[in-house]
C-alpha positions as CSV (number, residue, x, y, z in Angstrom):
1,M,21.9,-3.6,-26.9
2,K,19.2,-3.9,-24.2
3,Q,20.0,-3.2,-20.6
4,Q,18.9,-5.3,-17.8
5,L,15.3,-4.6,-16.8
6,T,15.3,-2.7,-13.5
7,R,13.2,0.1,-12.0
8,S,14.7,3.5,-12.6
9,A,15.7,5.5,-9.5
10,A,16.2,8.8,-11.4
11,D,13.4,8.7,-14.0
12,K,10.3,7.8,-11.9
13,M,6.9,9.2,-11.2
14,I,5.5,6.5,-9.0
15,A,7.8,3.5,-8.7
16,G,10.1,3.8,-11.6
17,V,8.7,0.9,-13.6
18,C,8.0,2.9,-16.8
19,G,11.3,4.7,-16.7
20,G,13.1,1.3,-16.3
21,V,11.1,-0.3,-19.1
22,A,11.9,2.7,-21.4
23,R,15.6,2.6,-20.6
24,S,15.7,-1.1,-21.2
25,F,14.2,-0.8,-24.6
26,G,15.9,2.4,-25.5
27,I,12.8,4.6,-26.0
28,D,11.5,7.7,-24.3
29,S,9.9,7.2,-20.9
30,T,7.1,9.7,-21.7
31,L,6.0,7.4,-24.6
32,V,5.9,4.4,-22.3
33,R,3.9,6.3,-19.7
34,V,1.3,7.5,-22.3
35,V,0.9,4.1,-23.7
36,W,0.6,2.6,-20.3
37,A,-2.0,5.2,-19.2
38,L,-4.1,4.8,-22.3
39,T,-4.2,1.0,-22.1
40,S,-4.9,1.2,-18.4
41,V,-8.1,3.2,-19.1
42,F,-9.5,0.4,-21.2
43,F,-8.0,-2.7,-19.6
44,F,-7.1,-3.8,-16.0
45,F,-4.2,-5.9,-17.2
46,P,-1.6,-3.0,-17.4
47,I,-2.3,-2.0,-13.8
48,A,-1.7,-5.6,-12.6
49,V,1.5,-5.8,-14.7
50,Y,2.7,-2.6,-13.2
51,L,2.1,-3.8,-9.6
52,V,3.9,-7.1,-10.3
53,L,6.8,-5.4,-11.9
54,W,7.1,-3.0,-9.0
55,L,7.2,-5.9,-6.6
56,V,9.6,-8.0,-8.6
57,L,12.1,-5.6,-10.3
58,P,14.9,-4.3,-8.3
59,I,15.5,-0.5,-8.3
60,D,18.9,0.4,-9.8
61,G,21.4,-1.5,-7.7
62,G,19.0,-1.8,-4.8
63,S,16.1,-3.7,-3.4
64,T,12.8,-4.9,-4.9
65,G,9.4,-3.4,-4.0
66,L,8.7,-6.6,-2.1
67,D,11.8,-6.0,0.0
68,E,10.5,-2.5,0.7
69,V,7.1,-3.8,1.8
70,K,8.7,-6.4,4.0
71,R,10.9,-3.8,5.6
72,A,8.0,-1.4,6.2
73,F,5.9,-4.1,8.0
74,S,8.6,-6.0,9.7
75,S,8.8,-6.1,13.5
76,N,11.9,-4.4,14.7
77,G,11.7,-6.1,18.1
78,S,9.7,-3.4,19.9
79,N,6.1,-2.3,19.8
80,Q,7.1,1.2,18.6
81,P,6.6,2.3,15.0
82,P,9.7,3.0,12.9
83,S,11.4,6.2,13.7
84,D,10.1,8.0,10.6
85,L,6.5,7.4,11.8
86,R,6.9,8.7,15.4
């Protein structure tokens, strides 16, 4: 049975998309990464799909990439950068 498609928090190299896709379809994540990389060399489409999936898919039990981007660029009420950038 397929699992819900989410990004993997444990099996990730960049954003966890390939690890989540592999887990959802029950295949090895290395195979997904190799296929994704090879098709990305010849076509732009896999790169665009990866970015969309990163923005839309939630990480295991957490937020989506879009939520992370919003949080990074949101104003916290002061003109100071977030504490990790000070």
